[in-house]
Jmol script that loads the backbone (N, CA, C; Angstrom):
load data "model"
ATOM      1  N   MET A   1      -4.306 -10.957   9.202  1.00  0.00           N
ATOM      2  CA  MET A   1      -4.831  -9.631   9.484  1.00  0.00           C
ATOM      3  C   MET A   1      -4.775  -8.809   8.203  1.00  0.00           C
ATOM      4  N   LEU A   2      -5.761  -7.976   8.021  1.00  0.00           N
ATOM      5  CA  LEU A   2      -5.820  -7.080   6.871  1.00  0.00           C
ATOM      6  C   LEU A   2      -5.027  -5.814   7.185  1.00  0.00           C
ATOM      7  N   TYR A   3      -4.233  -5.355   6.218  1.00  0.00           N
ATOM      8  CA  TYR A   3      -3.444  -4.136   6.384  1.00  0.00           C
ATOM      9  C   TYR A   3      -3.714  -3.192   5.225  1.00  0.00           C
ATOM     10  N   VAL A   4      -3.761  -1.906   5.553  1.00  0.00           N
ATOM     11  CA  VAL A   4      -3.871  -0.858   4.545  1.00  0.00           C
ATOM     12  C   VAL A   4      -2.547  -0.103   4.560  1.00  0.00           C
ATOM     13  N   VAL A   5      -1.941   0.057   3.391  1.00  0.00           N
ATOM     14  CA  VAL A   5      -0.672   0.776   3.270  1.00  0.00           C
ATOM     15  C   VAL A   5      -0.936   2.061   2.488  1.00  0.00           C
ATOM     16  N   PHE A   6      -0.656   3.191   3.134  1.00  0.00           N
ATOM     17  CA  PHE A   6      -0.804   4.518   2.525  1.00  0.00           C
ATOM     18  C   PHE A   6       0.596   5.087   2.329  1.00  0.00           C
ATOM     19  N   TYR A   7       0.811   5.800   1.250  1.00  0.00           N
ATOM     20  CA  TYR A   7       2.114   6.444   1.116  1.00  0.00           C
ATOM     21  C   TYR A   7       2.008   7.797   0.429  1.00  0.00           C
ATOM     22  N   ASP A   8       2.968   8.654   0.756  1.00  0.00           N
ATOM     23  CA  ASP A   8       3.110   9.977   0.156  1.00  0.00           C
ATOM     24  C   ASP A   8       4.597  10.140  -0.152  1.00  0.00           C
ATOM     25  N   ILE A   9       4.947   9.980  -1.420  1.00  0.00           N
ATOM     26  CA  ILE A   9       6.352   9.968  -1.839  1.00  0.00           C
ATOM     27  C   ILE A   9       6.498  10.896  -3.040  1.00  0.00           C
ATOM     28  N   THR A  10       7.395  11.868  -2.941  1.00  0.00           N
ATOM     29  CA  THR A  10       7.550  12.840  -4.028  1.00  0.00           C
ATOM     30  C   THR A  10       8.372  12.318  -5.203  1.00  0.00           C
ATOM     31  N   ASP A  11       9.324  11.447  -4.948  1.00  0.00           N
ATOM     32  CA  ASP A  11      10.199  10.938  -6.007  1.00  0.00           C
ATOM     33  C   ASP A  11       9.453   9.880  -6.834  1.00  0.00           C
ATOM     34  N   ASN A  12       9.275  10.146  -8.130  1.00  0.00           N
ATOM     35  CA  ASN A  12       8.510   9.234  -8.992  1.00  0.00           C
ATOM     36  C   ASN A  12       9.088   7.826  -9.025  1.00  0.00           C
ATOM     37  N   GLU A  13      10.400   7.719  -9.138  1.00  0.00           N
ATOM     38  CA  GLU A  13      11.039   6.403  -9.220  1.00  0.00           C
ATOM     39  C   GLU A  13      10.801   5.603  -7.939  1.00  0.00           C
ATOM     40  N   LEU A  14      10.986   6.234  -6.791  1.00  0.00           N
ATOM     41  CA  LEU A  14      10.770   5.529  -5.522  1.00  0.00           C
ATOM     42  C   LEU A  14       9.295   5.188  -5.324  1.00  0.00           C
ATOM     43  N   ARG A  15       8.407   6.097  -5.720  1.00  0.00           N
ATOM     44  CA  ARG A  15       6.971   5.836  -5.596  1.00  0.00           C
ATOM     45  C   ARG A  15       6.587   4.621  -6.439  1.00  0.00           C
ATOM     46  N   ASN A  16       7.125   4.532  -7.655  1.00  0.00           N
ATOM     47  CA  ASN A  16       6.845   3.373  -8.510  1.00  0.00           C
ATOM     48  C   ASN A  16       7.438   2.096  -7.925  1.00  0.00           C
ATOM     49  N   LYS A  17       8.622   2.190  -7.315  1.00  0.00           N
ATOM     50  CA  LYS A  17       9.225   1.012  -6.682  1.00  0.00           C
ATOM     51  C   LYS A  17       8.361   0.511  -5.536  1.00  0.00           C
ATOM     52  N   VAL A  18       7.822   1.434  -4.745  1.00  0.00           N
ATOM     53  CA  VAL A  18       6.946   1.042  -3.638  1.00  0.00           C
ATOM     54  C   VAL A  18       5.707   0.343  -4.185  1.00  0.00           C
ATOM     55  N   ALA A  19       5.072   0.920  -5.198  1.00  0.00           N
ATOM     56  CA  ALA A  19       3.869   0.317  -5.776  1.00  0.00           C
ATOM     57  C   ALA A  19       4.167  -1.067  -6.348  1.00  0.00           C
ATOM     58  N   ASP A  20       5.245  -1.202  -7.100  1.00  0.00           N
ATOM     59  CA  ASP A  20       5.613  -2.503  -7.674  1.00  0.00           C
ATOM     60  C   ASP A  20       5.910  -3.518  -6.581  1.00  0.00           C
ATOM     61  N   PHE A  21       6.610  -3.089  -5.546  1.00  0.00           N
ATOM     62  CA  PHE A  21       6.947  -3.978  -4.432  1.00  0.00           C
ATOM     63  C   PHE A  21       5.675  -4.485  -3.751  1.00  0.00           C
ATOM     64  N   LEU A  22       4.742  -3.583  -3.467  1.00  0.00           N
ATOM     65  CA  LEU A  22       3.504  -3.989  -2.791  1.00  0.00           C
ATOM     66  C   LEU A  22       2.688  -4.941  -3.662  1.00  0.00           C
ATOM     67  N   LYS A  23       2.646  -4.699  -4.966  1.00  0.00           N
ATOM     68  CA  LYS A  23       1.944  -5.619  -5.875  1.00  0.00           C
ATOM     69  C   LYS A  23       2.584  -7.000  -5.833  1.00  0.00           C
ATOM     70  N   LYS A  24       3.923  -7.047  -5.857  1.00  0.00           N
ATOM     71  CA  LYS A  24       4.628  -8.334  -5.819  1.00  0.00           C
ATOM     72  C   LYS A  24       4.358  -9.079  -4.518  1.00  0.00           C
ATOM     73  N   LYS A  25       4.063  -8.352  -3.464  1.00  0.00           N
ATOM     74  CA  LYS A  25       3.769  -8.970  -2.167  1.00  0.00           C
ATOM     75  C   LYS A  25       2.302  -9.368  -2.051  1.00  0.00           C
ATOM     76  N   GLY A  26       1.550  -9.208  -3.140  1.00  0.00           N
ATOM     77  CA  GLY A  26       0.162  -9.657  -3.162  1.00  0.00           C
ATOM     78  C   GLY A  26      -0.851  -8.642  -2.669  1.00  0.00           C
ATOM     79  N   MET A  27      -0.416  -7.419  -2.480  1.00  0.00           N
ATOM     80  CA  MET A  27      -1.353  -6.397  -2.026  1.00  0.00           C
ATOM     81  C   MET A  27      -2.082  -5.814  -3.235  1.00  0.00           C
ATOM     82  N   ARG A  28      -3.300  -5.329  -3.005  1.00  0.00           N
ATOM     83  CA  ARG A  28      -4.130  -4.814  -4.090  1.00  0.00           C
ATOM     84  C   ARG A  28      -4.265  -3.303  -3.977  1.00  0.00           C
ATOM     85  N   ARG A  29      -4.056  -2.644  -5.102  1.00  0.00           N
ATOM     86  CA  ARG A  29      -4.178  -1.180  -5.123  1.00  0.00           C
ATOM     87  C   ARG A  29      -5.659  -0.811  -5.051  1.00  0.00           C
ATOM     88  N   VAL A  30      -5.998   0.095  -4.126  1.00  0.00           N
ATOM     89  CA  VAL A  30      -7.379   0.562  -4.010  1.00  0.00           C
ATOM     90  C   VAL A  30      -7.500   2.053  -4.325  1.00  0.00           C
ATOM     91  N   GLN A  31      -6.401   2.764  -4.300  1.00  0.00           N
ATOM     92  CA  GLN A  31      -6.296   4.145  -4.765  1.00  0.00           C
ATOM     93  C   GLN A  31      -4.872   4.300  -5.275  1.00  0.00           C
ATOM     94  N   LEU A  32      -4.560   5.428  -5.858  1.00  0.00           N
ATOM     95  CA  LEU A  32      -3.231   5.567  -6.452  1.00  0.00           C
ATOM     96  C   LEU A  32      -2.107   5.347  -5.448  1.00  0.00           C
ATOM     97  N   SER A  33      -2.276   5.768  -4.222  1.00  0.00           N
ATOM     98  CA  SER A  33      -1.223   5.615  -3.208  1.00  0.00           C
ATOM     99  C   SER A  33      -1.694   4.823  -2.001  1.00  0.00           C
ATOM    100  N   VAL A  34      -2.624   3.891  -2.232  1.00  0.00           N
ATOM    101  CA  VAL A  34      -3.159   3.077  -1.132  1.00  0.00           C
ATOM    102  C   VAL A  34      -3.303   1.631  -1.604  1.00  0.00           C
ATOM    103  N   PHE A  35      -2.760   0.708  -0.802  1.00  0.00           N
ATOM    104  CA  PHE A  35      -2.870  -0.721  -1.078  1.00  0.00           C
ATOM    105  C   PHE A  35      -3.493  -1.419   0.123  1.00  0.00           C
ATOM    106  N   VAL A  36      -4.167  -2.549  -0.136  1.00  0.00           N
ATOM    107  CA  VAL A  36      -4.783  -3.357   0.912  1.00  0.00           C
ATOM    108  C   VAL A  36      -4.377  -4.802   0.688  1.00  0.00           C
ATOM    109  N   GLY A  37      -4.129  -5.522   1.781  1.00  0.00           N
ATOM    110  CA  GLY A  37      -3.815  -6.937   1.647  1.00  0.00           C
ATOM    111  C   GLY A  37      -3.768  -7.659   2.974  1.00  0.00           C
ATOM    112  N   GLU A  38      -3.923  -8.963   2.899  1.00  0.00           N
ATOM    113  CA  GLU A  38      -3.815  -9.832   4.074  1.00  0.00           C
ATOM    114  C   GLU A  38      -2.344 -10.153   4.295  1.00  0.00           C
ATOM    115  N   LEU A  39      -1.867  -9.921   5.504  1.00  0.00           N
ATOM    116  CA  LEU A  39      -0.479 -10.225   5.839  1.00  0.00           C
ATOM    117  C   LEU A  39      -0.422 -10.914   7.191  1.00  0.00           C
ATOM    118  N   ASN A  40       0.259 -12.058   7.251  1.00  0.00           N
ATOM    119  CA  ASN A  40       0.532 -12.645   8.560  1.00  0.00           C
ATOM    120  C   ASN A  40       1.753 -11.931   9.134  1.00  0.00           C
ATOM    121  N   SER A  41       2.142 -12.261  10.344  1.00  0.00           N
ATOM    122  CA  SER A  41       3.232 -11.513  10.994  1.00  0.00           C
ATOM    123  C   SER A  41       4.545 -11.625  10.220  1.00  0.00           C
ATOM    124  N   SER A  42       4.811 -12.777   9.635  1.00  0.00           N
ATOM    125  CA  SER A  42       6.038 -12.967   8.863  1.00  0.00           C
ATOM    126  C   SER A  42       6.038 -12.107   7.599  1.00  0.00           C
ATOM    127  N   ARG A  43       4.926 -12.119   6.877  1.00  0.00           N
ATOM    128  CA  ARG A  43       4.823 -11.312   5.651  1.00  0.00           C
ATOM    129  C   ARG A  43       4.828  -9.822   5.973  1.00  0.00           C
ATOM    130  N   LEU A  44       4.241  -9.439   7.106  1.00  0.00           N
ATOM    131  CA  LEU A  44       4.259  -8.034   7.512  1.00  0.00           C
ATOM    132  C   LEU A  44       5.695  -7.568   7.739  1.00  0.00           C
ATOM    133  N   LYS A  45       6.486  -8.387   8.430  1.00  0.00           N
ATOM    134  CA  LYS A  45       7.891  -8.035   8.665  1.00  0.00           C
ATOM    135  C   LYS A  45       8.648  -7.920   7.345  1.00  0.00           C
ATOM    136  N   ASP A  46       8.349  -8.810   6.409  1.00  0.00           N
ATOM    137  CA  ASP A  46       8.987  -8.789   5.095  1.00  0.00           C
ATOM    138  C   ASP A  46       8.625  -7.509   4.331  1.00  0.00           C
ATOM    139  N   VAL A  47       7.343  -7.146   4.360  1.00  0.00           N
ATOM    140  CA  VAL A  47       6.897  -5.919   3.692  1.00  0.00           C
ATOM    141  C   VAL A  47       7.555  -4.703   4.338  1.00  0.00           C
ATOM    142  N   GLU A  48       7.557  -4.652   5.658  1.00  0.00           N
ATOM    143  CA  GLU A  48       8.177  -3.521   6.350  1.00  0.00           C
ATOM    144  C   GLU A  48       9.662  -3.402   5.991  1.00  0.00           C
ATOM    145  N   ALA A  49      10.367  -4.524   6.018  1.00  0.00           N
ATOM    146  CA  ALA A  49      11.800  -4.508   5.705  1.00  0.00           C
ATOM    147  C   ALA A  49      12.047  -4.035   4.271  1.00  0.00           C
ATOM    148  N   GLY A  50      11.250  -4.519   3.336  1.00  0.00           N
ATOM    149  CA  GLY A  50      11.405  -4.109   1.942  1.00  0.00           C
ATOM    150  C   GLY A  50      11.142  -2.625   1.735  1.00  0.00           C
ATOM    151  N   LEU A  51      10.116  -2.116   2.408  1.00  0.00           N
ATOM    152  CA  LEU A  51       9.805  -0.691   2.289  1.00  0.00           C
ATOM    153  C   LEU A  51      10.891   0.165   2.929  1.00  0.00           C
ATOM    154  N   ARG A  52      11.475  -0.320   4.027  1.00  0.00           N
ATOM    155  CA  ARG A  52      12.580   0.421   4.658  1.00  0.00           C
ATOM    156  C   ARG A  52      13.803   0.473   3.731  1.00  0.00           C
ATOM    157  N   LEU A  53      14.042  -0.610   2.983  1.00  0.00           N
ATOM    158  CA  LEU A  53      15.151  -0.602   2.016  1.00  0.00           C
ATOM    159  C   LEU A  53      14.924   0.445   0.928  1.00  0.00           C
ATOM    160  N   ILE A  54      13.691   0.529   0.449  1.00  0.00           N
ATOM    161  CA  ILE A  54      13.383   1.540  -0.564  1.00  0.00           C
ATOM    162  C   ILE A  54      13.537   2.936   0.036  1.00  0.00           C
ATOM    163  N   TYR A  55      13.090   3.107   1.274  1.00  0.00           N
ATOM    164  CA  TYR A  55      13.203   4.408   1.954  1.00  0.00           C
ATOM    165  C   TYR A  55      14.656   4.880   2.025  1.00  0.00           C
ATOM    166  N   ARG A  56      15.565   3.964   2.247  1.00  0.00           N
ATOM    167  CA  ARG A  56      16.985   4.329   2.362  1.00  0.00           C
ATOM    168  C   ARG A  56      17.531   4.956   1.080  1.00  0.00           C
ATOM    169  N   LYS A  57      16.832   4.750  -0.033  1.00  0.00           N
ATOM    170  CA  LYS A  57      17.268   5.323  -1.308  1.00  0.00           C
ATOM    171  C   LYS A  57      16.756   6.750  -1.503  1.00  0.00           C
ATOM    172  N   SER A  58      15.923   7.230  -0.572  1.00  0.00           N
ATOM    173  CA  SER A  58      15.399   8.596  -0.715  1.00  0.00           C
ATOM    174  C   SER A  58      16.488   9.611  -0.405  1.00  0.00           C
ATOM    175  N   LYS A  59      16.312  10.790  -0.949  1.00  0.00           N
ATOM    176  CA  LYS A  59      17.299  11.867  -0.768  1.00  0.00           C
ATOM    177  C   LYS A  59      16.818  12.831   0.310  1.00  0.00           C
ATOM    178  N   PRO A  60      17.747  13.504   0.976  1.00  0.00           N
ATOM    179  CA  PRO A  60      17.335  14.528   1.946  1.00  0.00           C
ATOM    180  C   PRO A  60      16.433  15.558   1.257  1.00  0.00           C
ATOM    181  N   GLY A  61      15.378  15.918   1.914  1.00  0.00           N
ATOM    182  CA  GLY A  61      14.436  16.877   1.340  1.00  0.00           C
ATOM    183  C   GLY A  61      13.287  16.230   0.597  1.00  0.00           C
ATOM    184  N   ASP A  62      13.425  14.947   0.216  1.00  0.00           N
ATOM    185  CA  ASP A  62      12.310  14.232  -0.410  1.00  0.00           C
ATOM    186  C   ASP A  62      11.239  13.975   0.641  1.00  0.00           C
ATOM    187  N   ARG A  63       9.990  14.036   0.204  1.00  0.00           N
ATOM    188  CA  ARG A  63       8.910  13.615   1.102  1.00  0.00           C
ATOM    189  C   ARG A  63       8.739  12.116   0.883  1.00  0.00           C
ATOM    190  N   PHE A  64       8.891  11.352   1.933  1.00  0.00           N
ATOM    191  CA  PHE A  64       8.770   9.895   1.861  1.00  0.00           C
ATOM    192  C   PHE A  64       8.121   9.440   3.159  1.00  0.00           C
ATOM    193  N   MET A  65       6.830   9.145   3.093  1.00  0.00           N
ATOM    194  CA  MET A  65       6.102   8.719   4.277  1.00  0.00           C
ATOM    195  C   MET A  65       5.228   7.527   3.905  1.00  0.00           C
ATOM    196  N   ILE A  66       5.321   6.474   4.713  1.00  0.00           N
ATOM    197  CA  ILE A  66       4.483   5.295   4.517  1.00  0.00           C
ATOM    198  C   ILE A  66       3.823   4.972   5.845  1.00  0.00           C
ATOM    199  N   LEU A  67       2.531   4.692   5.799  1.00  0.00           N
ATOM    200  CA  LEU A  67       1.771   4.283   6.978  1.00  0.00           C
ATOM    201  C   LEU A  67       1.211   2.896   6.709  1.00  0.00           C
ATOM    202  N   ILE A  68       1.481   1.960   7.604  1.00  0.00           N
ATOM    203  CA  ILE A  68       0.938   0.604   7.507  1.00  0.00           C
ATOM    204  C   ILE A  68      -0.051   0.458   8.653  1.00  0.00           C
ATOM    205  N   LEU A  69      -1.322   0.302   8.308  1.00  0.00           N
ATOM    206  CA  LEU A  69      -2.395   0.325   9.294  1.00  0.00           C
ATOM    207  C   LEU A  69      -3.122  -1.015   9.344  1.00  0.00           C
ATOM    208  N   PRO A  70      -3.135  -1.691  10.507  1.00  0.00           N
ATOM    209  CA  PRO A  70      -3.919  -2.920  10.621  1.00  0.00           C
ATOM    210  C   PRO A  70      -5.404  -2.584  10.731  1.00  0.00           C
ATOM    211  N   VAL A  71      -6.241  -3.384  10.055  1.00  0.00           N
ATOM    212  CA  VAL A  71      -7.685  -3.168  10.070  1.00  0.00           C
ATOM    213  C   VAL A  71      -8.367  -4.528  10.159  1.00  0.00           C
ATOM    214  N   THR A  72      -9.309  -4.659  11.067  1.00  0.00           N
ATOM    215  CA  THR A  72     -10.047  -5.919  11.139  1.00  0.00           C
ATOM    216  C   THR A  72     -10.964  -6.033   9.922  1.00  0.00           C
ATOM    217  N   ASP A  73     -11.299  -7.267   9.558  1.00  0.00           N
ATOM    218  CA  ASP A  73     -12.216  -7.475   8.440  1.00  0.00           C
ATOM    219  C   ASP A  73     -13.554  -6.794   8.711  1.00  0.00           C
ATOM    220  N   THR A  74     -14.015  -6.875   9.954  1.00  0.00           N
ATOM    221  CA  THR A  74     -15.290  -6.261  10.327  1.00  0.00           C
ATOM    222  C   THR A  74     -15.265  -4.756  10.084  1.00  0.00           C
ATOM    223  N   LEU A  75     -14.195  -4.105  10.526  1.00  0.00           N
ATOM    224  CA  LEU A  75     -14.096  -2.660  10.313  1.00  0.00           C
ATOM    225  C   LEU A  75     -13.955  -2.317   8.835  1.00  0.00           C
ATOM    226  N   PHE A  76     -13.198  -3.110   8.088  1.00  0.00           N
ATOM    227  CA  PHE A  76     -13.013  -2.830   6.662  1.00  0.00           C
ATOM    228  C   PHE A  76     -14.342  -2.918   5.921  1.00  0.00           C
ATOM    229  N   LYS A  77     -15.187  -3.860   6.304  1.00  0.00           N
ATOM    230  CA  LYS A  77     -16.495  -4.005   5.655  1.00  0.00           C
ATOM    231  C   LYS A  77     -17.399  -2.810   5.937  1.00  0.00           C
ATOM    232  N   GLN A  78     -17.091  -2.049   6.974  1.00  0.00           N
ATOM    233  CA  GLN A  78     -17.892  -0.872   7.322  1.00  0.00           C
ATOM    234  C   GLN A  78     -17.396   0.393   6.615  1.00  0.00           C
ATOM    235  N   ARG A  79     -16.421   0.255   5.725  1.00  0.00           N
ATOM    236  CA  ARG A  79     -15.861   1.420   5.043  1.00  0.00           C
ATOM    237  C   ARG A  79     -16.951   2.166   4.279  1.00  0.00           C
ATOM    238  N   ILE A  80     -16.736   3.425   4.106  1.00  0.00           N
ATOM    239  CA  ILE A  80     -17.646   4.279   3.345  1.00  0.00           C
ATOM    240  C   ILE A  80     -16.878   4.764   2.116  1.00  0.00           C
ATOM    241  N   VAL A  81     -17.433   4.515   0.954  1.00  0.00           N
ATOM    242  CA  VAL A  81     -16.801   4.934  -0.297  1.00  0.00           C
ATOM    243  C   VAL A  81     -17.678   6.005  -0.931  1.00  0.00           C
ATOM    244  N   ILE A  82     -17.080   7.125  -1.246  1.00  0.00           N
ATOM    245  CA  ILE A  82     -17.803   8.215  -1.890  1.00  0.00           C
ATOM    246  C   ILE A  82     -17.177   8.423  -3.266  1.00  0.00           C
ATOM    247  N   GLY A  83     -17.969   8.339  -4.285  1.00  0.00           N
ATOM    248  CA  GLY A  83     -17.457   8.511  -5.643  1.00  0.00           C
ATOM    249  C   GLY A  83     -17.478   7.197  -6.393  1.00  0.00           C
ATOM    250  N   GLY A  84     -16.761   7.171  -7.497  1.00  0.00           N
ATOM    251  CA  GLY A  84     -16.775   6.016  -8.390  1.00  0.00           C
ATOM    252  C   GLY A  84     -16.001   4.828  -7.868  1.00  0.00           C
ATOM    253  N   GLU A  85     -16.157   3.732  -8.582  1.00  0.00           N
ATOM    254  CA  GLU A  85     -15.441   2.514  -8.211  1.00  0.00           C
ATOM    255  C   GLU A  85     -14.010   2.574  -8.718  1.00  0.00           C
ATOM    256  N   TYR A  86     -13.152   1.806  -8.100  1.00  0.00           N
ATOM    257  CA  TYR A  86     -11.746   1.728  -8.516  1.00  0.00           C
ATOM    258  C   TYR A  86     -11.496   0.325  -9.025  1.00  0.00           C
ATOM    259  N   ARG A  87     -10.857   0.211 -10.176  1.00  0.00           N
ATOM    260  CA  ARG A  87     -10.591  -1.095 -10.781  1.00  0.00           C
ATOM    261  C   ARG A  87      -9.093  -1.362 -10.823  1.00  0.00           C
ATOM    262  N   GLU A  88      -8.760  -2.641 -10.622  1.00  0.00           N
ATOM    263  CA  GLU A  88      -7.370  -3.076 -10.784  1.00  0.00           C
ATOM    264  C   GLU A  88      -7.023  -3.020 -12.265  1.00  0.00           C
ATOM    265  N   GLU A  89      -5.734  -3.180 -12.558  1.00  0.00           N
ATOM    266  CA  GLU A  89      -5.312  -3.230 -13.957  1.00  0.00           C
ATOM    267  C   GLU A  89      -6.043  -4.350 -14.698  1.00  0.00           C
ATOM    268  N   GLU A  90      -6.371  -5.434 -13.974  1.00  0.00           N
ATOM    269  CA  GLU A  90      -7.056  -6.572 -14.588  1.00  0.00           C
ATOM    270  C   GLU A  90      -8.537  -6.289 -14.804  1.00  0.00           C
ATOM    271  N   GLY A  91      -9.027  -5.159 -14.285  1.00  0.00           N
ATOM    272  CA  GLY A  91     -10.424  -4.799 -14.489  1.00  0.00           C
ATOM    273  C   GLY A  91     -11.349  -5.151 -13.340  1.00  0.00           C
ATOM    274  N   ASN A  92     -10.847  -5.834 -12.307  1.00  0.00           N
ATOM    275  CA  ASN A  92     -11.693  -6.205 -11.178  1.00  0.00           C
ATOM    276  C   ASN A  92     -11.998  -4.987 -10.315  1.00  0.00           C
ATOM    277  N   VAL A  93     -13.267  -4.833  -9.932  1.00  0.00           N
ATOM    278  CA  VAL A  93     -13.639  -3.741  -9.034  1.00  0.00           C
ATOM    279  C   VAL A  93     -13.211  -4.130  -7.627  1.00  0.00           C
ATOM    280  N   ILE A  94     -12.464  -3.248  -6.967  1.00  0.00           N
ATOM    281  CA  ILE A  94     -12.018  -3.569  -5.611  1.00  0.00           C
ATOM    282  C   ILE A  94     -12.426  -2.505  -4.611  1.00  0.00           C
ATOM    283  N   TRP A  95     -13.017  -1.460  -5.071  1.00  0.00           N
ATOM    284  CA  TRP A  95     -13.404  -0.388  -4.143  1.00  0.00           C
ATOM    285  C   TRP A  95     -14.795   0.047  -4.444  1.00  0.00           C
TER     286      TRP A  95
END
end "model"
wireframe off; spacefill off
backbone 0.3
color backbone group
């Protein structure tokens, strides 16, 4: 199943940890705070557990919100993109 992970995190260090963690799990960045990737149920549990560990490092008063949204391939192909393309660090267009 395809999953989209959105996050809003005020702490720079934790935000970078989340981004690095998602990249290591094979997810692709499509916006600065949005990743997309295929996850089976086992990998989804692993991603959720890892993100919860990072969350535990947040301080009271920090904004730390992550949304993991399942999306069918059919629905993802119907996405509407307004504006320029987004490229991975490797230069591949993904959005």
